[in-house]
LUMTI-417861 format. One record per atom (N, C-alpha, C): residue in one letter; x, y, z; residue number from 1. Coordinates in steps of 0.1 Angstrom, whole numbers, plus 5000, padded with zeros to 4 digits. Atoms other than C-alpha are relative to their C-alpha. Layout:
N
<resn=A east=X north=Y up=Z resi=NUM>
...
# end
This chain:
165
<resn=M east=5002 north=5001 up=5014 resi=1>
<resn=M east=5442 north=5086 up=5440 resi=1>
<resn=M east=4992 north=4988 up=4996 resi=1>
<resn=K east=5007 north=5012 up=5003 resi=2>
<resn=K east=5426 north=5052 up=5441 resi=2>
<resn=K east=4985 north=5002 up=5002 resi=2>
<resn=I east=5014 north=4997 up=4998 resi=3>
<resn=I east=5393 north=5068 up=5451 resi=3>
<resn=I east=4993 north=5004 up=4987 resi=3>
<resn=L east=5005 north=4995 up=5013 resi=4>
<resn=L east=5388 north=5085 up=5416 resi=4>
<resn=L east=4995 north=4989 up=4991 resi=4>
<resn=P east=5005 north=5010 up=5008 resi=5>
<resn=P east=5386 north=5053 up=5396 resi=5>
<resn=P east=4988 north=4992 up=5006 resi=5>
<resn=A east=5011 north=5006 up=4994 resi=6>
<resn=A east=5362 north=5038 up=5421 resi=6>
<resn=A east=4987 north=5008 up=4998 resi=6>
<resn=L east=5012 north=4991 up=5002 resi=7>
<resn=L east=5339 north=5068 up=5418 resi=7>
<resn=L east=4996 north=5000 up=4986 resi=7>
<resn=L east=5004 north=5000 up=5014 resi=8>
<resn=L east=5340 north=5067 up=5380 resi=8>
<resn=L east=4993 north=4987 up=4997 resi=8>
<resn=L east=5007 north=5013 up=5002 resi=9>
<resn=L east=5330 north=5030 up=5381 resi=9>
<resn=L east=4986 north=5001 up=5006 resi=9>
<resn=M east=5013 north=4999 up=4994 resi=10>
<resn=M east=5300 north=5039 up=5404 resi=10>
<resn=M east=4991 north=5010 up=4993 resi=10>
<resn=L east=5008 north=4990 up=5007 resi=11>
<resn=L east=5288 north=5068 up=5382 resi=11>
<resn=L east=4988 north=4994 up=4992 resi=11>
<resn=P east=5011 north=5006 up=5007 resi=12>
<resn=P east=5268 north=5046 up=5358 resi=12>
<resn=P east=4989 north=4993 up=5009 resi=12>
<resn=L east=5010 north=5006 up=4991 resi=13>
<resn=L east=5252 north=5028 up=5387 resi=13>
<resn=L east=4991 north=5010 up=5006 resi=13>
<resn=T east=5008 north=4990 up=4994 resi=14>
<resn=T east=5240 north=5060 up=5403 resi=14>
<resn=T east=4990 north=5006 up=4990 resi=14>
<resn=A east=5009 north=4995 up=5010 resi=15>
<resn=A east=5226 north=5072 up=5370 resi=15>
<resn=A east=4989 north=4990 up=4997 resi=15>
<resn=Y east=5010 north=5010 up=5002 resi=16>
<resn=Y east=5208 north=5039 up=5365 resi=16>
<resn=Y east=4989 north=5000 up=5011 resi=16>
<resn=A east=5009 north=5000 up=4989 resi=17>
<resn=A east=5193 north=5041 up=5400 resi=17>
<resn=A east=4991 north=5012 up=5000 resi=17>
<resn=E east=5008 north=4987 up=5000 resi=18>
<resn=E east=5182 north=5077 up=5395 resi=18>
<resn=E east=4990 north=5000 up=4989 resi=18>
<resn=W east=5009 north=5000 up=5011 resi=19>
<resn=W east=5166 north=5072 up=5361 resi=19>
<resn=W east=4991 north=4988 up=4998 resi=19>
<resn=G east=5007 north=5013 up=5001 resi=20>
<resn=G east=5155 north=5036 up=5364 resi=20>
<resn=G east=5003 north=4995 up=4986 resi=20>
<resn=Q east=4998 north=5007 up=5013 resi=21>
<resn=Q east=5155 north=5012 up=5335 resi=21>
<resn=Q east=4989 north=5006 up=4990 resi=21>
<resn=F east=5009 north=4996 up=5010 resi=22>
<resn=F east=5139 north=5024 up=5303 resi=22>
<resn=F east=5001 north=4991 up=4988 resi=22>
<resn=D east=5001 north=5009 up=5012 resi=23>
<resn=D east=5128 north=5005 up=5272 resi=23>
<resn=D east=4999 north=5009 up=4988 resi=23>
<resn=I east=5001 north=4993 up=5012 resi=24>
<resn=I east=5133 north=5018 up=5237 resi=24>
<resn=I east=4989 north=4993 up=4991 resi=24>
<resn=E east=5011 north=5006 up=5008 resi=25>
<resn=E east=5101 north=5012 up=5216 resi=25>
<resn=E east=5004 north=5002 up=4985 resi=25>
<resn=F east=4997 north=5000 up=5014 resi=26>
<resn=F east=5108 north=5003 up=5180 resi=26>
<resn=F east=4987 north=4999 up=4992 resi=26>
<resn=E east=5012 north=5000 up=5009 resi=27>
<resn=E east=5084 north=5007 up=5151 resi=27>
<resn=E east=4996 north=4985 up=4998 resi=27>
<resn=A east=5003 north=5014 up=5002 resi=28>
<resn=A east=5086 north=4969 up=5145 resi=28>
<resn=A east=4993 north=4993 up=5011 resi=28>
<resn=D east=5007 north=5006 up=4988 resi=29>
<resn=D east=5073 north=4962 up=5180 resi=29>
<resn=D east=4986 north=5004 up=5001 resi=29>
<resn=K east=5014 north=4995 up=5000 resi=30>
<resn=K east=5041 north=4981 up=5174 resi=30>
<resn=K east=4991 north=4992 up=4991 resi=30>
<resn=P east=5009 north=5008 up=5009 resi=31>
<resn=P east=5011 north=4961 up=5161 resi=31>
<resn=P east=4995 north=5009 up=4989 resi=31>
<resn=W east=5004 north=4993 up=5011 resi=32>
<resn=W east=5000 north=4972 up=5127 resi=32>
<resn=W east=4985 north=5003 up=5002 resi=32>
<resn=V east=5015 north=4996 up=4999 resi=33>
<resn=V east=4966 north=4991 up=5127 resi=33>
<resn=V east=4997 north=5007 up=4987 resi=33>
<resn=E east=5004 north=4994 up=5012 resi=34>
<resn=E east=4948 north=4998 up=5095 resi=34>
<resn=E east=4991 north=5012 up=5002 resi=34>
<resn=L east=5008 north=4988 up=4999 resi=35>
<resn=L east=4933 north=5033 up=5090 resi=35>
<resn=L east=4987 north=4997 up=4992 resi=35>
<resn=S east=5012 north=5001 up=5008 resi=36>
<resn=S east=4898 north=5036 up=5077 resi=36>
<resn=S east=5002 north=5006 up=4987 resi=36>
<resn=A east=4999 north=4996 up=5014 resi=37>
<resn=A east=4895 north=5040 up=5040 resi=37>
<resn=A east=4989 north=5009 up=4996 resi=37>
<resn=Q east=5010 north=4991 up=5005 resi=38>
<resn=Q east=4877 north=5069 up=5025 resi=38>
<resn=Q east=4998 north=4998 up=4985 resi=38>
<resn=L east=5003 north=5003 up=5014 resi=39>
<resn=L east=4859 north=5062 up=4992 resi=39>
<resn=L east=5003 north=5012 up=4991 resi=39>
<resn=P east=4997 north=4989 up=5009 resi=40>
<resn=P east=4872 north=5083 up=4963 resi=40>
<resn=P east=4989 north=5003 up=4991 resi=40>
<resn=P east=5011 north=4997 up=5010 resi=41>
<resn=P east=4851 north=5101 up=4937 resi=41>
<resn=P east=5001 north=4990 up=4989 resi=41>
<resn=T east=5001 north=5009 up=5011 resi=42>
<resn=T east=4841 north=5082 up=4906 resi=42>
<resn=T east=5012 north=5003 up=4991 resi=42>
<resn=P east=4989 north=4998 up=5009 resi=43>
<resn=P east=4870 north=5077 up=4882 resi=43>
<resn=P east=4996 north=5009 up=4988 resi=43>
<resn=Q east=5002 north=4992 up=5012 resi=44>
<resn=Q east=4873 north=5103 up=4854 resi=44>
<resn=Q east=5010 north=4995 up=4989 resi=44>
<resn=A east=4992 north=5005 up=5011 resi=45>
<resn=A east=4886 north=5093 up=4820 resi=45>
<resn=A east=5014 north=5006 up=4999 resi=45>
<resn=E east=4987 north=4993 up=5002 resi=46>
<resn=E east=4914 north=5119 up=4820 resi=46>
<resn=E east=5010 north=4996 up=5011 resi=46>
<resn=N east=4991 north=5004 up=4989 resi=47>
<resn=N east=4929 north=5104 up=4852 resi=47>
<resn=N east=5003 north=4985 up=4999 resi=47>
<resn=L east=4998 north=5014 up=5001 resi=48>
<resn=L east=4929 north=5068 up=4840 resi=48>
<resn=L east=5014 north=4997 up=4992 resi=48>
<resn=V east=4987 north=5004 up=5006 resi=49>
<resn=V east=4964 north=5053 up=4832 resi=49>
<resn=V east=5000 north=4985 up=4998 resi=49>
<resn=E east=5000 north=5014 up=5003 resi=50>
<resn=E east=4966 north=5020 up=4815 resi=50>
<resn=E east=5013 north=4993 up=5005 resi=50>
<resn=F east=4987 north=5007 up=4997 resi=51>
<resn=F east=4991 north=4994 up=4828 resi=51>
<resn=F east=4999 north=4986 up=4995 resi=51>
<resn=N east=4999 north=5013 up=5006 resi=52>
<resn=N east=5002 north=4961 up=4814 resi=52>
<resn=N east=5000 north=4989 up=5011 resi=52>
<resn=V east=5001 north=5011 up=4991 resi=53>
<resn=V east=4993 north=4929 up=4831 resi=53>
<resn=V east=5007 north=4988 up=4994 resi=53>
<resn=S east=4994 north=5012 up=5007 resi=54>
<resn=S east=5002 north=4901 up=4806 resi=54>
<resn=S east=4994 north=5000 up=4986 resi=54>
<resn=S east=5005 north=5002 up=5014 resi=55>
<resn=S east=4999 north=4893 up=4769 resi=55>
<resn=S east=4990 north=4988 up=5000 resi=55>
<resn=A east=5010 north=5012 up=4999 resi=56>
<resn=A east=4978 north=4863 up=4781 resi=56>
<resn=A east=4986 north=5004 up=5002 resi=56>
<resn=T east=5013 north=4995 up=4998 resi=57>
<resn=T east=4948 north=4885 up=4786 resi=57>
<resn=T east=4996 north=5011 up=4990 resi=57>
<resn=R east=5005 north=4990 up=5009 resi=58>
<resn=R east=4927 north=4906 up=4763 resi=58>
<resn=R east=4993 north=5012 up=5007 resi=58>
<resn=N east=5005 north=4989 up=4992 resi=59>
<resn=N east=4914 north=4928 up=4791 resi=59>
<resn=N east=5009 north=5011 up=5001 resi=59>
<resn=R east=4992 north=4988 up=4998 resi=60>
<resn=R east=4926 north=4963 up=4796 resi=60>
<resn=R east=4999 north=5005 up=5014 resi=60>
<resn=Y east=5000 north=4997 up=4986 resi=61>
<resn=Y east=4936 north=4975 up=4831 resi=61>
<resn=Y east=5004 north=5015 up=5001 resi=61>
<resn=F east=4997 north=4986 up=4998 resi=62>
<resn=F east=4936 north=5011 up=4843 resi=62>
<resn=F east=5000 north=5003 up=5015 resi=62>
<resn=V east=5001 north=4995 up=4986 resi=63>
<resn=V east=4943 north=5029 up=4876 resi=63>
<resn=V east=4996 north=5015 up=4999 resi=63>
<resn=D east=5004 north=4986 up=4998 resi=64>
<resn=D east=4926 north=5062 up=4885 resi=64>
<resn=D east=5011 north=5007 up=5008 resi=64>
<resn=T east=4989 north=4994 up=4993 resi=65>
<resn=T east=4957 north=5082 up=4894 resi=65>
<resn=T east=4995 north=5010 up=5010 resi=65>
<resn=A east=5006 north=4990 up=4991 resi=66>
<resn=A east=4935 north=5108 up=4912 resi=66>
<resn=A east=4996 north=4993 up=5013 resi=66>
<resn=S east=5004 north=5007 up=4988 resi=67>
<resn=S east=4925 north=5081 up=4937 resi=67>
<resn=S east=5011 north=4994 up=5008 resi=67>
<resn=I east=4989 north=5007 up=4993 resi=68>
<resn=I east=4959 north=5068 up=4947 resi=68>
<resn=I east=5004 north=5008 up=5012 resi=68>
<resn=S east=4995 north=4994 up=4988 resi=69>
<resn=S east=4970 north=5075 up=4982 resi=69>
<resn=S east=5008 north=4990 up=5008 resi=69>
<resn=V east=4992 north=5008 up=4991 resi=70>
<resn=V east=4994 north=5061 up=5008 resi=70>
<resn=V east=4998 north=5005 up=5014 resi=70>
<resn=G east=5003 north=4996 up=4987 resi=71>
<resn=G east=4982 north=5062 up=5043 resi=71>
<resn=G east=5011 north=4999 up=5010 resi=71>
<resn=E east=4990 north=5002 up=4990 resi=72>
<resn=E east=5002 north=5064 up=5075 resi=72>
<resn=E east=5002 north=4986 up=5004 resi=72>
<resn=D east=4999 north=5014 up=4998 resi=73>
<resn=D east=4994 north=5027 up=5078 resi=73>
<resn=D east=5008 north=4993 up=4989 resi=73>
<resn=K east=4992 north=5005 up=5011 resi=74>
<resn=K east=5015 north=5023 up=5046 resi=74>
<resn=K east=4992 north=4992 up=4990 resi=74>
<resn=V east=5009 north=5007 up=5010 resi=75>
<resn=V east=4985 north=5009 up=5026 resi=75>
<resn=V east=4999 north=5010 up=4988 resi=75>
<resn=V east=5002 north=4993 up=5012 resi=76>
<resn=V east=4985 north=5020 up=4990 resi=76>
<resn=V east=4985 north=4998 up=4996 resi=76>
<resn=R east=5014 north=5001 up=5004 resi=77>
<resn=R east=4948 north=5027 up=4981 resi=77>
<resn=R east=4998 north=5006 up=4987 resi=77>
<resn=Y east=5002 north=4996 up=5013 resi=78>
<resn=Y east=4936 north=5031 up=4946 resi=78>
<resn=Y east=4987 north=4994 up=4994 resi=78>
<resn=T east=5011 north=5005 up=5008 resi=79>
<resn=T east=4908 north=5026 up=4921 resi=79>
<resn=T east=5005 north=4994 up=4987 resi=79>
<resn=V east=4996 north=5007 up=5013 resi=80>
<resn=V east=4912 north=5001 up=4893 resi=80>
<resn=V east=4988 north=4998 up=4992 resi=80>
<resn=V east=5011 north=5002 up=5009 resi=81>
<resn=V east=4891 north=4999 up=4862 resi=81>
<resn=V east=5005 north=4989 up=4990 resi=81>
<resn=I east=4997 north=5011 up=5009 resi=82>
<resn=I east=4891 north=4967 up=4842 resi=82>
<resn=I east=4989 north=5000 up=4989 resi=82>
<resn=E east=5008 north=5000 up=5011 resi=83>
<resn=E east=4877 north=4968 up=4807 resi=83>
<resn=E east=5002 north=4986 up=4992 resi=83>
<resn=A east=5000 north=5014 up=5006 resi=84>
<resn=A east=4868 north=4933 up=4793 resi=84>
<resn=A east=5000 north=5002 up=4984 resi=84>
<resn=A east=4999 north=5000 up=5015 resi=85>
<resn=A east=4874 north=4925 up=4756 resi=85>
<resn=A east=4986 north=5004 up=4994 resi=85>
<resn=G east=5013 north=4998 up=5005 resi=86>
<resn=G east=4836 north=4927 up=4751 resi=86>
<resn=G east=4995 north=5014 up=5003 resi=86>
<resn=G east=5004 north=4986 up=4997 resi=87>
<resn=G east=4834 north=4963 up=4765 resi=87>
<resn=G east=4995 north=5002 up=5014 resi=87>
<resn=A east=5005 north=4998 up=4986 resi=88>
<resn=A east=4821 north=4956 up=4800 resi=88>
<resn=A east=5011 north=5005 up=5009 resi=88>
<resn=K east=4990 north=4994 up=4991 resi=89>
<resn=K east=4838 north=4976 up=4828 resi=89>
<resn=K east=4997 north=4996 up=5014 resi=89>
<resn=N east=5000 north=5002 up=4985 resi=90>
<resn=N east=4845 north=4967 up=4864 resi=90>
<resn=N east=5008 north=5011 up=5007 resi=90>
<resn=V east=4993 north=4990 up=4992 resi=91>
<resn=V east=4855 north=4994 up=4889 resi=91>
<resn=V east=5000 north=4995 up=5014 resi=91>
<resn=S east=4999 north=5004 up=4986 resi=92>
<resn=S east=4868 north=4986 up=4923 resi=92>
<resn=S east=5010 north=5009 up=5007 resi=92>
<resn=F east=4991 north=4992 up=4991 resi=93>
<resn=F east=4885 north=5005 up=4952 resi=93>
<resn=F east=5007 north=4990 up=5009 resi=93>
<resn=E east=4992 north=5010 up=4994 resi=94>
<resn=E east=4913 north=4985 up=4967 resi=94>
<resn=E east=5012 north=5005 up=5008 resi=94>
<resn=G east=4988 north=4997 up=4993 resi=95>
<resn=G east=4943 north=4985 up=4990 resi=95>
<resn=G east=5011 north=4990 up=4999 resi=95>
<resn=M east=4989 north=5010 up=5001 resi=96>
<resn=M east=4977 north=4969 up=4989 resi=96>
<resn=M east=5011 north=5003 up=5011 resi=96>
<resn=R east=4989 north=4998 up=4990 resi=97>
<resn=R east=5003 north=4963 up=5016 resi=97>
<resn=R east=5013 north=4994 up=4995 resi=97>
<resn=C east=4987 north=5005 up=5005 resi=98>
<resn=C east=5038 north=4961 up=5003 resi=98>
<resn=C east=5008 north=4991 up=5010 resi=98>
<resn=A east=4992 north=5008 up=4989 resi=99>
<resn=A east=5053 north=4948 up=5036 resi=99>
<resn=A east=4996 north=4986 up=5001 resi=99>
<resn=T east=5004 north=5014 up=4998 resi=100>
<resn=T east=5032 north=4917 up=5035 resi=100>
<resn=T east=4996 north=4993 up=4987 resi=100>
<resn=G east=5004 north=5006 up=5013 resi=101>
<resn=G east=5023 north=4912 up=4998 resi=101>
<resn=G east=4986 north=4996 up=5000 resi=101>
<resn=E east=5014 north=5003 up=4999 resi=102>
<resn=E east=4986 north=4914 up=5005 resi=102>
<resn=E east=4992 north=5011 up=4993 resi=102>
<resn=R east=5009 north=4991 up=5006 resi=103>
<resn=R east=4957 north=4931 up=4989 resi=103>
<resn=R east=4986 north=4999 up=5006 resi=103>
<resn=R east=5013 north=5000 up=4994 resi=104>
<resn=R east=4922 north=4941 up=5000 resi=104>
<resn=R east=4990 north=5007 up=4990 resi=104>
<resn=L east=5010 north=4993 up=5008 resi=105>
<resn=L east=4890 north=4950 up=4981 resi=105>
<resn=L east=4990 north=5007 up=5010 resi=105>
<resn=Y east=5009 north=4992 up=4991 resi=106>
<resn=Y east=4870 north=4978 up=4998 resi=106>
<resn=Y east=4986 north=5001 up=4994 resi=106>
<resn=A east=5013 north=4997 up=5005 resi=107>
<resn=A east=4842 north=4986 up=4974 resi=107>
<resn=A east=5000 north=4998 up=4985 resi=107>
<resn=Y east=5003 north=5001 up=5014 resi=108>
<resn=Y east=4827 north=4981 up=4939 resi=108>
<resn=Y east=4994 north=5013 up=4995 resi=108>
<resn=G east=5006 north=4988 up=5006 resi=109>
<resn=G east=4819 north=5011 up=4917 resi=109>
<resn=G east=4988 north=4997 up=4991 resi=109>
<resn=H east=5011 north=5002 up=5009 resi=110>
<resn=H east=4786 north=5014 up=4898 resi=110>
<resn=H east=4999 north=5011 up=4990 resi=110>
<resn=H east=5001 north=4990 up=5011 resi=111>
<resn=H east=4777 north=5033 up=4866 resi=111>
<resn=H east=4995 north=5013 up=5004 resi=111>
<resn=D east=5006 north=4987 up=4995 resi=112>
<resn=D east=4758 north=5060 up=4886 resi=112>
<resn=D east=5010 north=5007 up=5009 resi=112>
<resn=G east=4990 north=4993 up=4992 resi=113>
<resn=G east=4790 north=5069 up=4905 resi=113>
<resn=G east=4999 north=4996 up=5015 resi=113>
<resn=T east=5001 north=5004 up=4986 resi=114>
<resn=T east=4780 north=5052 up=4937 resi=114>
<resn=T east=5009 north=4988 up=5003 resi=114>
<resn=W east=4991 north=5011 up=4996 resi=115>
<resn=W east=4800 north=5026 up=4956 resi=115>
<resn=W east=4991 north=4990 up=5009 resi=115>
<resn=S east=5006 north=5009 up=4991 resi=116>
<resn=S east=4788 north=4994 up=4973 resi=116>
<resn=S east=5012 north=4992 up=5007 resi=116>
<resn=K east=4990 north=5006 up=4992 resi=117>
<resn=K east=4809 north=4979 up=5001 resi=117>
<resn=K east=5002 north=4985 up=4996 resi=117>
<resn=A east=4998 north=5015 up=5003 resi=118>
<resn=A east=4825 north=4945 up=4993 resi=118>
<resn=A east=4997 north=4992 up=5012 resi=118>
<resn=R east=5004 north=5009 up=4989 resi=119>
<resn=R east=4811 north=4917 up=5013 resi=119>
<resn=R east=5012 north=4993 up=5006 resi=119>
<resn=K east=4988 north=5007 up=4996 resi=120>
<resn=K east=4844 north=4898 up=5014 resi=120>
<resn=K east=5011 north=5010 up=4998 resi=120>
<resn=S east=4990 north=4989 up=5001 resi=121>
<resn=S east=4869 north=4925 up=5022 resi=121>
<resn=S east=5012 north=4998 up=5009 resi=121>
<resn=G east=4989 north=5002 up=4992 resi=122>
<resn=G east=4896 north=4909 up=5042 resi=122>
<resn=G east=5013 north=5000 up=4992 resi=122>
<resn=W east=4987 north=5000 up=5007 resi=123>
<resn=W east=4933 north=4910 up=5034 resi=123>
<resn=W east=5003 north=4986 up=4995 resi=123>
<resn=E east=4997 north=5012 up=5006 resi=124>
<resn=E east=4944 north=4883 up=5010 resi=124>
<resn=E east=5014 north=5001 up=4993 resi=124>
<resn=D east=4987 north=5000 up=5007 resi=125>
<resn=D east=4978 north=4872 up=4996 resi=125>
<resn=D east=4999 north=5003 up=4985 resi=125>
<resn=I east=4999 north=4997 up=5015 resi=126>
<resn=I east=4987 north=4885 up=4961 resi=126>
<resn=I east=5005 north=4987 up=4994 resi=126>
<resn=K east=4996 north=5012 up=5008 resi=127>
<resn=K east=4990 north=4856 up=4936 resi=127>
<resn=K east=5011 north=5004 up=4991 resi=127>
<resn=F east=4988 north=4996 up=5008 resi=128>
<resn=F east=5025 north=4862 up=4924 resi=128>
<resn=F east=5003 north=4991 up=4989 resi=128>
<resn=R east=4997 north=5010 up=5011 resi=129>
<resn=R east=5026 north=4831 up=4902 resi=129>
<resn=R east=4990 north=5001 up=4988 resi=129>
<resn=S east=5011 north=4999 up=5011 resi=130>
<resn=S east=4995 north=4841 up=4881 resi=130>
<resn=S east=5004 north=5010 up=4990 resi=130>
<resn=L east=4998 north=4990 up=5011 resi=131>
<resn=L east=5001 north=4857 up=4847 resi=131>
<resn=L east=4989 north=5010 up=4999 resi=131>
<resn=L east=5012 north=4992 up=5001 resi=132>
<resn=L east=4966 north=4872 up=4850 resi=132>
<resn=L east=4998 north=5009 up=5012 resi=132>
<resn=S east=5002 north=4992 up=4987 resi=133>
<resn=S east=4971 north=4889 up=4884 resi=133>
<resn=S east=5004 north=5014 up=4998 resi=133>
<resn=Y east=4997 north=4986 up=5002 resi=134>
<resn=Y east=4968 north=4926 up=4879 resi=134>
<resn=Y east=5006 north=5005 up=5014 resi=134>
<resn=H east=4994 north=4996 up=4988 resi=135>
<resn=H east=4977 north=4929 up=4916 resi=135>
<resn=H east=5015 north=4997 up=5000 resi=135>
<resn=K east=4986 north=5003 up=5001 resi=136>
<resn=K east=5010 north=4912 up=4909 resi=136>
<resn=K east=5007 north=5011 up=4992 resi=136>
<resn=A east=4994 north=4989 up=5009 resi=137>
<resn=A east=5017 north=4938 up=4881 resi=137>
<resn=A east=5001 north=5013 up=5008 resi=137>
<resn=L east=4999 north=4988 up=4992 resi=138>
<resn=L east=5008 north=4967 up=4904 resi=138>
<resn=L east=5010 north=5000 up=5011 resi=138>
<resn=F east=4991 north=5001 up=4989 resi=139>
<resn=F east=5028 north=4954 up=4933 resi=139>
<resn=F east=5015 north=5001 up=4994 resi=139>
<resn=E east=4986 north=5001 up=5005 resi=140>
<resn=E east=5060 north=4946 up=4913 resi=140>
<resn=E east=5005 north=5012 up=4992 resi=140>
<resn=D east=4996 north=4990 up=5009 resi=141>
<resn=D east=5060 north=4974 up=4888 resi=141>
<resn=D east=4997 north=5015 up=5004 resi=141>
<resn=H east=5005 north=4986 up=4998 resi=142>
<resn=H east=5042 north=5004 up=4903 resi=142>
<resn=H east=4999 north=5005 up=5014 resi=142>
<resn=F east=5003 north=4996 up=4986 resi=143>
<resn=F east=5033 north=5004 up=4940 resi=143>
<resn=F east=5011 north=4996 up=5010 resi=143>
<resn=C east=4990 north=5005 up=4991 resi=144>
<resn=C east=5060 north=4983 up=4956 resi=144>
<resn=C east=5012 north=4995 up=4993 resi=144>
<resn=P east=4988 north=5005 up=5008 resi=145>
<resn=P east=5090 north=4981 up=4933 resi=145>
<resn=P east=5011 north=4996 up=5010 resi=145>
<resn=D east=4990 north=5006 up=4992 resi=146>
<resn=D east=5116 north=4959 up=4948 resi=146>
<resn=D east=4995 north=4998 up=5015 resi=146>
<resn=G east=5006 north=5003 up=4987 resi=147>
<resn=G east=5092 north=4953 up=4977 resi=147>
<resn=G east=5000 north=5012 up=5009 resi=147>
<resn=I east=5000 north=4988 up=4992 resi=148>
<resn=I east=5095 north=4989 up=4989 resi=148>
<resn=I east=4988 north=5009 up=4996 resi=148>
<resn=N east=5012 north=4991 up=5002 resi=149>
<resn=N east=5064 north=5011 up=4994 resi=149>
<resn=N east=5003 north=5013 up=4993 resi=149>
<resn=V east=4999 north=4987 up=5005 resi=150>
<resn=V east=5060 north=5041 up=4973 resi=150>
<resn=V east=4997 north=5010 up=5011 resi=150>
<resn=K east=5002 north=4991 up=4989 resi=151>
<resn=K east=5060 north=5072 up=4995 resi=151>
<resn=K east=4987 north=5007 up=5000 resi=151>
<resn=D east=5013 north=4993 up=5001 resi=152>
<resn=D east=5028 north=5088 up=4982 resi=152>
<resn=D east=4994 north=4996 up=4987 resi=152>
<resn=G east=5007 north=5003 up=5012 resi=153>
<resn=G east=5002 north=5087 up=4955 resi=153>
<resn=G east=5007 north=5006 up=4987 resi=153>
<resn=K east=4994 north=4993 up=5011 resi=154>
<resn=K east=5022 north=5111 up=4933 resi=154>
<resn=K east=5011 north=4991 up=4994 resi=154>
<resn=E east=4989 north=5009 up=5004 resi=155>
<resn=E east=5052 north=5086 up=4932 resi=155>
<resn=E east=4994 north=4988 up=4992 resi=155>
<resn=A east=5007 north=5012 up=5007 resi=156>
<resn=A east=5028 north=5057 up=4923 resi=156>
<resn=A east=4995 north=5004 up=4986 resi=156>
<resn=A east=5005 north=4995 up=5013 resi=157>
<resn=A east=5012 north=5078 up=4895 resi=157>
<resn=A east=5011 north=5002 up=4990 resi=157>
<resn=Q east=4988 north=4998 up=5009 resi=158>
<resn=Q east=5046 north=5087 up=4881 resi=158>
<resn=Q east=5005 north=4986 up=4995 resi=158>
<resn=N east=4996 north=5013 up=5004 resi=159>
<resn=N east=5055 north=5050 up=4881 resi=159>
<resn=N east=4991 north=4994 up=4989 resi=159>
<resn=L east=5010 north=5004 up=5010 resi=160>
<resn=L east=5023 north=5042 up=4862 resi=160>
<resn=L east=5002 north=5007 up=4986 resi=160>
<resn=R east=4998 north=4992 up=5012 resi=161>
<resn=R east=5028 north=5070 up=4837 resi=161>
<resn=R east=5013 north=4997 up=4992 resi=161>
<resn=R east=4987 north=5003 up=5006 resi=162>
<resn=R east=5064 north=5062 up=4831 resi=162>
<resn=R east=4999 north=4986 up=4992 resi=162>
<resn=A east=5002 north=5013 up=5006 resi=163>
<resn=A east=5055 north=5026 up=4823 resi=163>
<resn=A east=4991 north=5000 up=4988 resi=163>
<resn=A east=5010 north=5000 up=5011 resi=164>
<resn=A east=5027 north=5036 up=4800 resi=164>
<resn=A east=5006 north=5006 up=4987 resi=164>
<resn=R east=4994 north=4994 up=5012 resi=165>
<resn=R east=5050 north=5055 up=4776 resi=165>
<resn=R east=5006 north=4991 up=4990 resi=165>
# end
């Protein structure tokens, strides 16, 4: 009868020897790789949803809800339109990483519907202390509420529309 407990103790050792050691790969261990961004169509007025940045600015800020996407790389990509108090408009295609609190400018939009690639397009920290940072407003209120990535463009658009009411 003393042989059974000894055999039971050896069973894990034989399984280990047969299968060898294995490593479990966790998502956190994988290096982050950014997917290439596809430029969206020119923003259409019916898809623009205004969002609030601060009472400290007279500019108006809009996101083209048709352009919002969330890639497998967890980057929220979107087109933003800024209308200055004097009527001038700036259009840009951007990305935001909720996990790191960073933003990136991909391209500028032109009146003829074309895009030009941004010269300085690396990832930069979002300025969370600035009252005039529309990135801060998008991060906190629409794309990364409570620091959590929206799951897709539809959820981000719903957040924007809900706040606009």
